[in-house]
N, CA, C and O of each residue as an XYZ file, in Angstrom:
864
protein
N     -58.003   -192.651    -14.225
C     -58.151   -191.590    -13.180
C     -57.914   -190.261    -13.829
O     -56.949   -190.079    -14.571
N     -58.809   -189.316    -13.547
C     -58.676   -187.956    -14.121
C     -57.664   -187.185    -13.232
O     -57.821   -187.032    -12.020
N     -56.633   -186.724    -13.931
C     -55.567   -185.937    -13.232
C     -55.578   -184.498    -13.500
O     -54.947   -183.715    -12.789
N     -56.319   -184.104    -14.567
C     -56.415   -182.630    -14.984
C     -57.714   -182.418    -15.640
O     -58.186   -183.289    -16.371
N     -58.319   -181.300    -15.415
C     -59.542   -180.838    -16.116
C     -59.217   -179.450    -16.631
O     -58.751   -178.612    -15.858
N     -59.449   -179.168    -17.932
C     -59.260   -177.908    -18.501
C     -60.517   -177.416    -19.091
O     -61.082   -178.053    -19.979
N     -60.996   -176.253    -18.608
C     -62.147   -175.522    -19.177
C     -61.565   -174.420    -19.919
O     -60.939   -173.537    -19.333
N     -61.748   -174.421    -21.286
C     -61.096   -173.585    -22.196
C     -62.072   -172.666    -23.008
O     -62.767   -173.120    -23.916
N     -62.087   -171.348    -22.631
C     -62.857   -170.410    -23.416
C     -64.284   -170.948    -23.662
O     -64.769   -171.006    -24.792
N     -64.921   -171.332    -22.556
C     -66.257   -171.967    -22.577
C     -67.369   -170.957    -22.578
O     -67.409   -170.038    -21.760
N     -68.270   -171.145    -23.514
C     -69.525   -170.406    -23.500
C     -70.729   -171.449    -23.539
O     -70.606   -172.538    -24.100
N     -71.847   -171.061    -22.937
C     -72.960   -171.902    -22.915
C     -74.238   -171.093    -22.873
O     -74.335   -170.151    -22.087
N     -75.237   -171.434    -23.704
C     -76.519   -170.812    -23.686
C     -77.538   -171.857    -23.359
O     -77.431   -172.992    -23.822
N     -78.544   -171.499    -22.559
C     -79.606   -172.339    -22.117
C     -80.962   -171.754    -22.461
O     -81.333   -170.692    -21.961
N     -81.713   -172.460    -23.331
C     -82.979   -171.942    -23.873
C     -82.845   -170.581    -24.436
O     -83.676   -169.701    -24.208
N     -81.752   -170.403    -25.204
C     -81.498   -169.190    -25.948
C     -80.933   -168.125    -25.133
O     -80.683   -167.051    -25.680
N     -80.694   -168.294    -23.853
C     -80.141   -167.277    -22.993
C     -78.652   -167.551    -22.657
O     -78.326   -168.615    -22.131
N     -77.799   -166.638    -22.946
C     -76.309   -166.796    -22.675
C     -76.049   -166.794    -21.227
O     -76.293   -165.775    -20.581
N     -75.557   -167.883    -20.640
C     -75.246   -168.003    -19.288
C     -73.778   -167.885    -18.973
O     -73.394   -167.216    -18.014
N     -72.940   -168.540    -19.787
C     -71.525   -168.457    -19.656
C     -70.892   -167.919    -20.947
O     -71.354   -168.237    -22.043
N     -69.862   -167.127    -20.821
C     -69.188   -166.569    -22.027
C     -67.706   -166.538    -21.758
O     -67.240   -165.849    -20.851
N     -66.950   -167.301    -22.566
C     -65.518   -167.222    -22.548
C     -64.899   -167.543    -21.134
O     -64.052   -166.796    -20.646
N     -65.330   -168.635    -20.514
C     -64.883   -169.021    -19.162
C     -63.764   -170.002    -19.265
O     -63.875   -170.956    -20.035
N     -62.683   -169.830    -18.534
C     -61.547   -170.724    -18.521
C     -61.145   -171.086    -17.083
O     -61.132   -170.207    -16.221
N     -60.835   -172.286    -16.819
C     -60.478   -172.716    -15.485
C     -59.683   -174.040    -15.609
O     -59.973   -174.864    -16.476
N     -58.706   -174.220    -14.756
C     -57.856   -175.380    -14.772
C     -57.796   -176.056    -13.366
O     -57.561   -175.414    -12.342
N     -58.013   -177.331    -13.393
C     -57.959   -178.157    -12.138
C     -57.028   -179.281    -12.335
O     -56.994   -179.924    -13.384
N     -56.202   -179.532    -11.224
C     -55.195   -180.618    -11.263
C     -55.449   -181.526    -10.108
O     -56.201   -181.206     -9.187
N     -54.796   -182.695    -10.169
C     -54.898   -183.719     -9.127
C     -54.672   -183.176     -7.746
O     -53.651   -182.540     -7.482
N     -55.638   -183.424     -6.837
C     -55.530   -183.045     -5.443
C     -56.187   -181.656     -5.244
O     -56.213   -181.185     -4.107
N     -56.697   -181.004     -6.240
C     -57.367   -179.621     -6.157
C     -58.760   -179.806     -5.584
O     -59.538   -180.675     -5.977
N     -59.015   -178.928     -4.629
C     -60.454   -178.672     -4.266
C     -60.687   -177.178     -4.569
O     -60.055   -176.256     -4.053
N     -61.716   -177.056     -5.507
C     -61.944   -175.722     -5.983
C     -63.385   -175.369     -5.712
O     -64.305   -176.098     -6.081
N     -63.569   -174.204     -5.040
C     -64.907   -173.692     -4.699
C     -65.237   -172.625     -5.680
O     -64.417   -171.773     -6.019
N     -66.537   -172.693     -6.159
C     -67.085   -171.732     -7.034
C     -68.157   -170.898     -6.302
O     -69.149   -171.464     -5.843
N     -67.993   -169.645     -6.187
C     -69.038   -168.818     -5.579
C     -69.437   -167.673     -6.634
O     -68.800   -167.442     -7.661
N     -70.504   -167.047     -6.249
C     -71.060   -166.023     -7.099
C     -72.526   -165.817     -6.824
O     -73.149   -166.579     -6.084
N     -73.066   -164.790     -7.420
C     -74.494   -164.447     -7.227
C     -75.363   -165.451     -7.860
O     -74.880   -166.218     -8.692
N     -76.591   -165.509     -7.538
C     -77.585   -166.373     -8.187
C     -77.645   -165.944     -9.665
O     -77.710   -164.753     -9.971
N     -77.622   -166.922    -10.566
C     -77.642   -166.711    -12.008
C     -76.316   -166.380    -12.569
O     -76.247   -165.932    -13.713
N     -75.225   -166.572    -11.830
C     -73.930   -166.187    -12.347
C     -73.313   -167.343    -13.169
O     -72.239   -167.157    -13.741
N     -73.940   -168.503    -13.247
C     -73.402   -169.569    -14.073
C     -72.736   -170.735    -13.346
O     -72.194   -171.637    -13.984
N     -72.774   -170.719    -12.038
C     -72.065   -171.705    -11.295
C     -72.518   -173.148    -11.628
O     -71.709   -174.009    -11.975
N     -73.835   -173.372    -11.509
C     -74.414   -174.686    -11.721
C     -74.332   -175.044    -13.236
O     -74.132   -176.209    -13.579
N     -74.476   -174.118    -14.072
C     -74.318   -174.346    -15.526
C     -72.907   -174.839    -15.836
O     -72.734   -175.739    -16.658
N     -71.907   -174.263    -15.193
C     -70.506   -174.703    -15.481
C     -70.366   -176.174    -14.979
O     -69.766   -177.014    -15.649
N     -70.939   -176.453    -13.779
C     -70.827   -177.857    -13.289
C     -71.521   -178.811    -14.318
O     -70.993   -179.881    -14.619
N     -72.662   -178.423    -14.829
C     -73.375   -179.317    -15.797
C     -72.592   -179.509    -17.043
O     -72.591   -180.618    -17.579
N     -71.899   -178.474    -17.567
C     -71.133   -178.657    -18.725
C     -69.883   -179.607    -18.457
O     -69.568   -180.477    -19.269
N     -69.227   -179.401    -17.332
C     -68.104   -180.308    -16.969
C     -68.634   -181.731    -16.836
O     -67.950   -182.676    -17.228
N     -69.898   -181.914    -16.263
C     -70.417   -183.242    -16.096
C     -70.898   -183.860    -17.395
O     -71.187   -185.056    -17.420
N     -70.999   -183.080    -18.497
C     -71.518   -183.625    -19.664
C     -73.065   -183.521    -19.788
O     -73.650   -184.135    -20.681
N     -73.696   -182.778    -18.930
C     -75.187   -182.696    -18.913
C     -75.631   -181.572    -19.864
O     -76.763   -181.577    -20.349
N     -74.746   -180.625    -20.122
C     -75.007   -179.593    -21.115
C     -73.891   -179.490    -22.081
O     -72.739   -179.713    -21.710
N     -74.183   -179.151    -23.354
C     -73.074   -178.972    -24.312
C     -72.748   -177.461    -24.448
O     -73.641   -176.614    -24.483
N     -71.474   -177.176    -24.519
C     -71.088   -175.751    -24.701
C     -71.394   -175.250    -26.073
O     -71.337   -176.028    -27.025
N     -71.717   -173.994    -26.229
C     -71.901   -173.397    -27.531
C     -70.640   -172.992    -28.118
O     -70.565   -172.790    -29.330
N     -69.596   -172.852    -27.309
C     -68.234   -172.546    -27.762
C     -67.270   -172.991    -26.712
O     -67.639   -173.159    -25.550
N     -66.018   -173.187    -27.112
C     -64.980   -173.652    -26.163
C     -65.168   -175.153    -25.860
O     -65.968   -175.846    -26.488
N     -64.407   -175.608    -24.886
C     -64.434   -177.074    -24.595
C     -63.991   -177.364    -23.220
O     -63.431   -176.517    -22.524
N     -64.249   -178.587    -22.825
C     -63.780   -179.189    -21.574
C     -62.914   -180.365    -21.961
O     -63.350   -181.215    -22.737
N     -61.737   -180.439    -21.460
C     -60.899   -181.656    -21.757
C     -60.338   -182.201    -20.474
O     -60.207   -181.509    -19.464
N     -60.001   -183.516    -20.559
C     -59.543   -184.287    -19.407
C     -58.217   -185.012    -19.723
O     -57.968   -185.397    -20.866
N     -57.442   -185.174    -18.773
C     -56.204   -185.928    -18.874
C     -56.101   -186.836    -17.671
O     -56.655   -186.582    -16.602
N     -55.306   -187.990    -17.916
C     -55.204   -188.979    -16.848
C     -54.202   -188.474    -15.800
O     -54.217   -188.954    -14.667
N     -53.406   -187.598    -16.120
C     -52.411   -187.023    -15.107
C     -52.136   -185.633    -15.443
O     -52.392   -185.242    -16.582
N     -51.618   -184.807    -14.533
C     -51.436   -183.395    -14.800
C     -50.462   -183.169    -15.930
O     -50.512   -182.120    -16.572
N     -49.578   -184.111    -16.199
C     -48.507   -183.880    -17.278
C     -48.986   -184.507    -18.612
O     -48.367   -184.249    -19.644
N     -50.015   -185.279    -18.624
C     -50.458   -186.013    -19.840
C     -51.237   -185.046    -20.740
O     -51.868   -184.097    -20.274
N     -51.165   -185.335    -22.097
C     -51.975   -184.533    -22.966
C     -53.492   -184.780    -22.788
O     -53.932   -185.883    -22.465
N     -54.252   -183.721    -23.011
C     -55.672   -183.790    -22.813
C     -56.273   -184.663    -23.908
O     -55.695   -184.793    -24.987
N     -57.455   -185.273    -23.629
C     -58.122   -186.032    -24.637
C     -58.512   -185.100    -25.749
O     -58.814   -183.933    -25.496
N     -58.516   -185.595    -27.020
C     -58.711   -184.705    -28.165
C     -60.213   -184.210    -28.226
O     -60.481   -183.035    -28.476
N     -61.146   -185.140    -27.991
C     -62.537   -184.735    -28.175
C     -63.132   -184.069    -26.930
O     -63.041   -184.632    -25.839
N     -63.736   -182.891    -27.066
C     -64.355   -182.223    -25.822
C     -65.613   -182.931    -25.428
O     -66.148   -182.614    -24.366
N     -66.174   -183.933    -26.243
C     -67.360   -184.566    -25.942
C     -67.226   -185.951    -25.342
O     -68.226   -186.599    -25.032
N     -66.006   -186.400    -25.178
C     -65.767   -187.707    -24.605
C     -65.564   -187.544    -23.114
O     -64.439   -187.329    -22.662
N     -66.651   -187.645    -22.329
C     -66.649   -187.395    -20.900
C     -66.358   -188.734    -20.166
O     -67.026   -189.743    -20.391
N     -65.373   -188.698    -19.314
C     -65.010   -189.892    -18.555
C     -66.021   -190.113    -17.368
O     -65.669   -189.915    -16.205
N     -67.194   -190.499    -17.676
C     -68.286   -190.601    -16.671
C     -67.929   -191.647    -15.572
O     -68.344   -191.563    -14.415
N     -67.114   -192.649    -16.045
C     -66.751   -193.747    -15.047
C     -66.015   -193.127    -13.853
O     -66.126   -193.613    -12.728
N     -65.277   -192.069    -14.105
C     -64.487   -191.466    -13.009
C     -65.033   -190.225    -12.407
O     -64.334   -189.504    -11.695
N     -66.307   -189.959    -12.691
C     -66.983   -188.788    -12.144
C     -68.068   -189.210    -11.078
O     -68.690   -190.270    -11.137
N     -68.215   -188.286    -10.131
C     -69.374   -188.374     -9.245
C     -69.962   -187.038     -9.136
O     -69.233   -186.057     -8.992
N     -71.349   -186.930     -9.202
C     -71.959   -185.682     -9.284
C     -73.209   -185.532     -8.441
O     -74.055   -186.427     -8.417
N     -73.331   -184.428     -7.761
C     -74.541   -184.021     -7.099
C     -74.915   -182.618     -7.537
O     -74.382   -181.626     -7.041
N     -75.868   -182.560     -8.503
C     -76.193   -181.320     -9.138
C     -77.664   -181.139     -9.070
O     -78.387   -181.964     -9.629
N     -78.187   -180.089     -8.406
C     -79.638   -179.897     -8.178
C     -80.097   -180.630     -6.986
O     -79.313   -181.252     -6.270
N     -81.433   -180.557     -6.757
C     -82.024   -181.152     -5.521
C     -81.974   -182.673     -5.724
O     -82.206   -183.156     -6.833
N     -81.670   -183.430     -4.655
C     -81.578   -184.866     -4.680
C     -82.955   -185.464     -5.099
O     -83.996   -185.083     -4.564
N     -82.927   -186.390     -6.049
C     -84.126   -187.092     -6.478
C     -83.858   -188.628     -6.412
O     -82.825   -189.097     -6.890
N     -84.793   -189.395     -5.817
C     -84.661   -190.787     -5.686
C     -85.888   -191.501     -6.209
O     -86.970   -190.917     -6.263
N     -85.733   -192.759     -6.595
C     -86.895   -193.536     -6.955
C     -87.763   -193.879     -5.715
O     -87.248   -194.397     -4.724
N     -89.035   -193.595     -5.779
C     -89.883   -193.835     -4.621
C     -89.914   -195.367     -4.313
O     -89.841   -196.244     -5.174
N     -90.028   -195.564     -2.997
C     -90.064   -196.973     -2.524
C     -88.755   -197.704     -2.396
O     -88.699   -198.810     -1.860
N     -87.699   -197.087     -2.889
C     -86.327   -197.726     -2.830
C     -85.691   -197.392     -1.504
O     -85.822   -196.253     -1.054
N     -85.047   -198.264     -0.884
C     -84.282   -198.025      0.357
C     -82.939   -197.436      0.035
O     -82.505   -197.407     -1.117
N     -82.277   -196.958      1.092
C     -80.907   -196.465      0.876
C     -80.005   -197.555      0.248
O     -79.225   -197.284     -0.665
N     -80.129   -198.717      0.733
C     -79.300   -199.799      0.168
C     -79.524   -200.011     -1.311
O     -78.592   -200.062     -2.113
N     -80.852   -200.139     -1.653
C     -81.152   -200.371     -3.042
C     -80.861   -199.174     -3.952
O     -80.564   -199.354     -5.133
N     -80.942   -197.987     -3.424
C     -80.612   -196.765     -4.190
C     -79.147   -196.861     -4.591
O     -78.809   -196.674     -5.761
N     -78.287   -197.147     -3.645
C     -76.836   -197.227     -3.966
C     -76.506   -198.435     -4.817
O     -75.649   -198.342     -5.696
N     -77.150   -199.557     -4.588
C     -76.921   -200.746     -5.393
C     -77.265   -200.455     -6.844
O     -76.518   -200.810     -7.756
N     -78.387   -199.816     -7.045
C     -78.849   -199.493     -8.405
C     -77.867   -198.618     -9.128
O     -77.513   -198.879    -10.277
N     -77.420   -197.563     -8.447
C     -76.491   -196.621     -9.044
C     -75.171   -197.294     -9.274
O     -74.580   -197.096    -10.336
N     -74.658   -198.093     -8.333
C     -73.343   -198.699     -8.438
C     -73.258   -199.673     -9.586
O     -72.183   -199.934    -10.126
N     -74.412   -200.209     -9.952
C     -74.431   -201.223    -11.120
C     -74.090   -200.645    -12.388
O     -73.804   -201.385    -13.329
N     -74.091   -199.265    -12.520
C     -73.771   -198.604    -13.751
C     -72.285   -198.426    -13.900
O     -71.850   -197.917    -14.932
N     -71.472   -198.816    -12.929
C     -69.994   -198.542    -12.967
C     -69.248   -199.848    -12.788
O     -69.713   -200.743    -12.083
N     -68.122   -199.959    -13.408
C     -67.207   -201.130    -13.226
C     -66.455   -200.980    -11.888
O     -66.222   -201.973    -11.199
N     -66.087   -199.777    -11.529
C     -65.406   -199.599    -10.291
C     -66.378   -199.018     -9.327
O     -67.171   -198.149     -9.687
N     -66.334   -199.512     -8.012
C     -67.316   -199.050     -7.033
C     -66.768   -199.295     -5.631
O     -65.888   -200.129     -5.416
N     -67.304   -198.561     -4.717
C     -67.031   -198.826     -3.273
C     -68.199   -199.610     -2.782
O     -69.300   -199.435     -3.305
N     -68.030   -200.483     -1.791
C     -69.137   -201.309     -1.310
C     -70.240   -200.479     -0.768
O     -69.964   -199.414     -0.217
N     -71.443   -200.873     -0.877
C     -72.616   -200.110     -0.400
C     -72.557   -199.934      1.089
O     -72.841   -198.838      1.574
N     -72.207   -200.937      1.834
C     -72.140   -200.844      3.289
C     -71.116   -199.853      3.704
O     -71.382   -199.038      4.587
N     -69.937   -199.878      3.104
C     -68.849   -198.947      3.421
C     -69.222   -197.535      3.134
O     -68.863   -196.630      3.887
N     -69.960   -197.314      2.028
C     -70.354   -195.976      1.590
C     -71.412   -195.440      2.562
O     -71.365   -194.272      2.949
N     -72.300   -196.234      2.926
C     -73.373   -195.776      3.907
C     -72.755   -195.502      5.253
O     -73.126   -194.544      5.932
N     -71.807   -196.344      5.646
C     -71.056   -195.987      6.882
C     -70.306   -194.683      6.793
O     -70.355   -193.872      7.718
N     -69.611   -194.470      5.689
C     -68.848   -193.251      5.544
C     -69.771   -192.004      5.677
O     -69.353   -190.991      6.237
N     -71.009   -192.081      5.168
C     -71.913   -190.927      5.219
C     -72.868   -191.017      6.424
O     -73.860   -190.290      6.463
N     -72.600   -191.865      7.375
C     -73.401   -191.980      8.611
C     -74.815   -192.316      8.285
O     -75.732   -191.645      8.756
N     -75.032   -193.360      7.473
C     -76.344   -193.753      7.126
C     -76.569   -195.230      7.382
O     -77.525   -195.791      6.847
N     -75.769   -195.858      8.140
C     -75.864   -197.302      8.436
C     -77.187   -197.604      9.090
O     -77.816   -198.614      8.775
N     -77.616   -196.768      9.977
C     -78.964   -197.081     10.617
C     -80.141   -196.911      9.683
O     -81.234   -197.403      9.962
N     -79.932   -196.231      8.595
C     -80.978   -196.034      7.640
C     -80.871   -196.943      6.401
O     -81.534   -196.726      5.387
N     -80.028   -197.948      6.522
C     -79.755   -198.777      5.365
C     -80.915   -199.362      4.642
O     -80.886   -199.493      3.418
N     -81.982   -199.733      5.399
C     -83.184   -200.351      4.849
C     -84.372   -199.376      4.980
O     -85.530   -199.789      4.918
N     -84.087   -198.160      5.151
C     -85.205   -197.123      5.165
C     -85.511   -196.618      3.789
O     -84.605   -196.315      3.012
N     -86.780   -196.526      3.481
C     -87.193   -195.967      2.186
C     -86.753   -194.532      2.086
O     -86.698   -193.833      3.097
N     -86.444   -194.081      0.913
C     -85.865   -192.681      0.750
C     -86.849   -191.652      1.124
O     -86.466   -190.614      1.663
N     -88.146   -191.882      0.863
C     -89.156   -190.860      1.238
C     -89.414   -190.667      2.722
O     -90.110   -189.758      3.175
N     -88.781   -191.623      3.463
C     -88.923   -191.469      4.933
C     -87.737   -190.796      5.576
O     -87.728   -190.584      6.788
N     -86.739   -190.456      4.792
C     -85.539   -189.747      5.237
C     -85.802   -188.289      5.548
O     -86.677   -187.668      4.944
N     -85.060   -187.747      6.476
C     -85.097   -186.279      6.656
C     -84.391   -185.632      5.503
O     -83.780   -186.311      4.678
N     -84.470   -184.298      5.435
C     -83.779   -183.558      4.355
C     -82.279   -183.714      4.472
O     -81.595   -183.882      3.463
N     -81.771   -183.662      5.645
C     -80.327   -183.873      5.796
C     -79.824   -185.237      5.408
O     -78.761   -185.395      4.807
N     -80.656   -186.258      5.784
C     -80.267   -187.618      5.424
C     -80.452   -187.864      3.891
O     -79.736   -188.687      3.320
N     -81.360   -187.191      3.257
C     -81.439   -187.281      1.809
C     -80.218   -186.619      1.154
O     -79.711   -187.108      0.145
N     -79.786   -185.593      1.689
C     -78.566   -184.976      1.120
C     -77.332   -185.853      1.315
O     -76.503   -185.977      0.413
N     -77.217   -186.450      2.472
C     -76.112   -187.414      2.747
C     -76.158   -188.629      1.793
O     -75.118   -189.120      1.353
N     -77.431   -189.123      1.468
C     -77.605   -190.222      0.597
C     -77.206   -189.792     -0.782
O     -76.551   -190.553     -1.493
N     -77.570   -188.610     -1.186
C     -77.171   -188.074     -2.574
C     -75.616   -187.994     -2.626
O     -75.011   -188.336     -3.642
N     -75.000   -187.549     -1.544
C     -73.522   -187.453     -1.550
C     -72.926   -188.922     -1.659
O     -71.970   -189.187     -2.389
N     -73.543   -189.795     -0.910
C     -73.060   -191.225     -0.935
C     -73.185   -191.768     -2.372
O     -72.286   -192.462     -2.847
N     -74.280   -191.461     -3.054
C     -74.551   -191.883     -4.390
C     -73.460   -191.336     -5.351
O     -72.996   -192.057     -6.234
N     -73.067   -190.090     -5.175
C     -72.030   -189.456     -5.957
C     -70.652   -190.150     -5.735
O     -69.782   -190.133     -6.606
N     -70.496   -190.766     -4.521
C     -69.230   -191.319     -4.039
C     -69.089   -192.794     -4.424
O     -67.971   -193.307     -4.404
N     -70.138   -193.477     -4.764
C     -70.192   -194.946     -4.782
C     -69.239   -195.498     -5.837
O     -68.792   -196.633     -5.674
N     -68.889   -194.770     -6.921
C     -68.057   -195.280     -7.918
C     -66.573   -194.858     -7.714
O     -65.750   -194.989     -8.620
N     -66.256   -194.342     -6.485
C     -64.890   -193.990     -6.198
C     -64.336   -192.972     -7.206
O     -63.309   -193.214     -7.839
N     -65.012   -191.856     -7.344
C     -64.661   -190.913     -8.490
C     -63.426   -190.153     -8.245
O     -63.135   -189.784     -7.107
N     -62.665   -189.896     -9.302
C     -61.441   -189.121     -9.191
C     -61.896   -187.609     -9.483
O     -61.087   -186.713     -9.239
N     -63.034   -187.327     -9.944
C     -63.579   -185.983    -10.115
C     -64.985   -185.978     -9.494
O     -65.888   -186.711     -9.896
N     -65.106   -185.084     -8.467
C     -66.319   -184.943     -7.725
C     -66.858   -183.571     -8.044
O     -66.153   -182.569     -7.928
N     -68.143   -183.532     -8.457
C     -68.836   -182.285     -8.843
C     -70.026   -182.065     -7.890
O     -70.970   -182.854     -7.928
N     -70.020   -181.076     -7.081
C     -71.021   -180.943     -6.060
C     -71.657   -179.538     -6.144
O     -70.952   -178.536     -6.266
N     -72.917   -179.490     -6.080
C     -73.702   -178.294     -6.214
C     -74.383   -177.959     -4.838
O     -75.394   -178.551     -4.461
N     -73.760   -176.971     -4.113
C     -74.219   -176.591     -2.797
C     -74.519   -177.826     -1.866
O     -75.636   -178.006     -1.381
N     -73.491   -178.630     -1.656
C     -73.711   -179.860     -0.847
C     -73.993   -179.561      0.653
O     -74.428   -180.431      1.407
N     -73.735   -178.333      1.034
C     -74.036   -177.988      2.473
C     -75.505   -177.861      2.762
O     -75.911   -177.796      3.922
N     -76.314   -177.825      1.712
C     -77.772   -177.530      1.930
C     -78.363   -178.654      2.823
O     -78.085   -179.830      2.588
N     -79.114   -178.324      3.765
C     -79.908   -179.245      4.650
C     -78.997   -179.947      5.631
O     -79.534   -180.637      6.498
N     -77.707   -179.853      5.595
C     -76.784   -180.556      6.502
C     -76.666   -179.866      7.866
O     -76.561   -178.641      7.920
N     -76.681   -180.607      8.941
C     -76.428   -179.949     10.230
C     -74.939   -179.851     10.422
O     -74.136   -180.277      9.591
N     -74.596   -179.257     11.583
C     -73.164   -178.963     11.841
C     -72.284   -180.198     11.803
O     -71.167   -180.193     11.286
N     -72.846   -181.265     12.378
C     -72.063   -182.530     12.432
C     -71.844   -183.114     11.101
O     -70.763   -183.623     10.805
N     -72.882   -183.053     10.255
C     -72.813   -183.590      8.860
C     -71.818   -182.785      7.991
O     -71.093   -183.312      7.148
N     -71.846   -181.433      8.275
C     -70.904   -180.587      7.475
C     -69.493   -180.937      7.880
O     -68.632   -180.990      7.002
N     -69.188   -181.179      9.139
C     -67.914   -181.589      9.585
C     -67.490   -182.918      8.907
O     -66.346   -183.087      8.485
N     -68.449   -183.832      8.826
C     -68.181   -185.115      8.218
C     -67.862   -184.936      6.752
O     -66.948   -185.593      6.253
N     -68.584   -184.060      6.020
C     -68.350   -183.845      4.633
C     -66.951   -183.288      4.369
O     -66.234   -183.722      3.466
N     -66.581   -182.251      5.249
C     -65.244   -181.704      5.084
C     -64.181   -182.746      5.299
O     -63.170   -182.690      4.599
N     -64.312   -183.667      6.179
C     -63.297   -184.737      6.380
C     -63.188   -185.652      5.151
O     -62.109   -186.076      4.735
N     -64.386   -185.926      4.597
C     -64.381   -186.796      3.403
C     -63.731   -186.065      2.248
O     -62.999   -186.708      1.496
N     -63.930   -184.825      2.052
C     -63.348   -184.073      0.985
C     -61.869   -183.869      1.171
O     -61.117   -183.810      0.198
N     -61.436   -183.757      2.433
C     -59.986   -183.719      2.751
C     -59.314   -184.938      2.372
O     -58.231   -184.909      1.788
N     -59.936   -186.058      2.692
C     -59.403   -187.431      2.352
C     -59.374   -187.549      0.788
O     -58.400   -188.057      0.232
N     -60.406   -187.096      0.112
C     -60.453   -187.180     -1.339
C     -59.312   -186.435     -1.943
O     -58.715   -186.934     -2.897
N     -58.960   -185.255     -1.448
C     -57.899   -184.444     -2.044
C     -56.560   -185.076     -1.708
O     -55.652   -185.052     -2.538
N     -56.413   -185.627     -0.549
C     -55.156   -186.349     -0.120
C     -54.844   -187.475     -1.053
O     -53.670   -187.792     -1.248
N     -55.817   -188.087     -1.630
C     -55.594   -189.263     -2.538
C     -55.380   -188.766     -3.966
O     -55.399   -189.575     -4.893
N     -55.173   -187.436     -4.181
C     -54.910   -186.828     -5.472
C     -56.140   -186.731     -6.377
O     -56.028   -186.720     -7.603
N     -57.331   -186.659     -5.738
C     -58.494   -186.595     -6.491
C     -58.976   -185.087     -6.485
O     -58.529   -184.285     -5.666
N     -59.906   -184.747     -7.436
C     -60.283   -183.401     -7.701
C     -61.721   -183.200     -7.235
O     -62.556   -184.087     -7.414
N     -62.020   -182.044     -6.640
C     -63.388   -181.657     -6.282
C     -63.694   -180.228     -6.803
O     -62.945   -179.286     -6.547
N     -64.787   -180.107     -7.521
C     -65.277   -178.803     -7.948
C     -66.638   -178.594     -7.317
O     -67.596   -179.316     -7.592
N     -66.696   -177.542     -6.425
C     -67.902   -177.423     -5.546
C     -68.532   -176.065     -5.718
O     -67.835   -175.060     -5.570
N     -69.762   -175.981     -6.010
C     -70.516   -174.699     -5.955
C     -71.041   -174.525     -4.526
O     -71.609   -175.439     -3.929
N     -70.834   -173.359     -4.024
C     -71.229   -173.004     -2.633
C     -71.448   -171.593     -2.405
O     -70.829   -170.730     -3.027
N     -72.391   -171.326     -1.449
C     -72.627   -169.872     -0.990
C     -71.954   -169.752      0.405
O     -72.064   -168.715      1.058
N     -71.265   -170.813      0.847
C     -70.680   -170.707      2.189
C     -69.270   -171.258      2.164
O     -69.031   -172.342      2.696
N     -68.293   -170.521      1.543
C     -66.933   -171.064      1.462
C     -66.268   -171.247      2.824
O     -65.320   -172.024      2.934
N     -66.733   -170.561      3.857
C     -66.154   -170.746      5.196
C     -66.330   -172.120      5.723
O     -65.546   -172.561      6.563
N     -67.361   -172.844      5.249
C     -67.578   -174.131      5.686
C     -66.458   -175.102      5.404
O     -66.251   -176.076      6.127
N     -65.696   -174.795      4.266
C     -64.661   -175.707      3.790
C     -63.300   -175.283      4.270
O     -62.292   -175.621      3.650
N     -63.246   -174.523      5.401
C     -61.928   -174.106      5.917
C     -61.057   -175.270      6.327
O     -59.841   -175.129      6.451
N     -61.676   -176.426      6.540
C     -60.834   -177.590      6.992
C     -60.237   -178.318      5.827
O     -59.561   -179.327      6.029
N     -60.446   -177.872      4.648
C     -59.864   -178.469      3.444
C     -58.994   -177.420      2.692
O     -59.436   -176.293      2.473
N     -57.795   -177.793      2.315
C     -57.020   -176.866      1.513
C     -57.715   -176.684      0.203
O     -57.952   -177.655     -0.517
N     -58.052   -175.451     -0.127
C     -58.813   -175.193     -1.324
C     -58.482   -173.842     -1.899
O     -57.792   -173.023     -1.291
N     -59.002   -173.636     -3.106
C     -58.944   -172.343     -3.824
C     -60.354   -171.957     -4.127
O     -61.144   -172.783     -4.584
N     -60.696   -170.688     -3.877
C     -61.992   -170.216     -4.176
C     -62.064   -169.241     -5.327
O     -61.301   -168.277     -5.394
N     -62.992   -169.502     -6.236
C     -63.075   -168.561     -7.458
C     -64.485   -167.975     -7.464
O     -65.477   -168.637     -7.157
N     -64.514   -166.698     -7.831
C     -65.766   -165.999     -8.089
C     -66.113   -166.071     -9.601
O     -65.265   -165.824    -10.458
N     -67.342   -166.406     -9.885
C     -67.754   -166.491    -11.255
C     -68.972   -165.495    -11.464
O     -69.845   -165.331    -10.611
N     -68.936   -164.854    -12.679
C     -69.983   -163.832    -12.948
C     -70.411   -163.936    -14.457
O     -70.585   -162.904    -15.107
N     -70.569   -165.095    -14.977
C     -71.028   -165.306    -16.370
C     -69.932   -165.147    -17.394
O     -69.801   -165.951    -18.317
N     -69.149   -164.108    -17.223
C     -68.112   -163.851    -18.271
C     -66.649   -163.979    -17.809
O     -65.706   -163.842    -18.589
N     -66.509   -164.253    -16.490
C     -65.102   -164.318    -15.943
C     -65.135   -165.207    -14.718
O     -66.149   -165.333    -14.031
N     -63.919   -165.855    -14.455
C     -63.668   -166.532    -13.227
C     -62.374   -165.935    -12.666
O     -61.350   -165.881    -13.348
N     -62.444   -165.500    -11.433
C     -61.267   -164.941    -10.829
C     -61.045   -165.466     -9.423
O     -61.996   -165.682     -8.672
N     -59.800   -165.667     -9.079
C     -59.526   -166.191     -7.779
C     -59.864   -165.226     -6.709
O     -59.547   -164.040     -6.803
N     -60.543   -165.744     -5.628
C     -60.855   -164.906     -4.479
C     -59.812   -165.049     -3.436
O     -59.501   -166.164     -3.018
N     -59.245   -163.933     -2.990
C     -58.246   -164.052     -2.014
C     -58.698   -163.559     -0.597
O     -57.916   -163.608      0.353
C-alpha cells in the first residue's frame, strides 16, 4: 500500500516543449490533494508523470509503503498494482458491456474489488449488461471511475472527474473519495471546480508550470 508520494524537483518536456520545471509536492496517507490552474499549466502532465505514463526530464517521483518508510530507490519503479487512474477522456472497447469492461481491467491486477460491488458503488447496477457505446456521457464517466477503482488502489489519480457528472453523481463521488481518505488512501485530483469537493477534507494547490503553491 502506498503511504507516501514524493514529487522532487520534477521537470517534464512533451514533444520538445517544457511543460513542468522544478515542481515538488508531497502526499501522505489519507491526503486528498486538488490541483488547479489555468489550461496548459501542467496539471494533467503532472498526473501522467506520477502515473508512469510520461518520464520526467529531471527530478523524480518516489513512493513509500508508509509515511515513515524510506522511499523506493528507483524513480522508474511505479507501483501500478496500487494505483487507479482516470486521465483524459474515457475510452472503452466497443461492444463491451460495463460488466465485461471491469472484468477485463480487473484481470490485470492481483487485488481487486468485485465487479458487482464496484458497479453498485458507482450506481451502474442497472447498466451492468449495457454496451459502453450506449451509455450517456455521465454514465461513461462513472464507468471510467469504477474502472479506476476496481483494483482497490491506495493512490487514486483523477483528471477532472467532475466532467459530465450531474449533481447526484458529484455527491456520490465526494462520498466515495471521503471514504477513500478515511481508509488512509491518497487522492490526487485535477479540477477546475474545487468547491465541488467541499465535502472531503482536502488541500488545494495552484500549479503554473514552474511552481506549486497551496491555495488558502
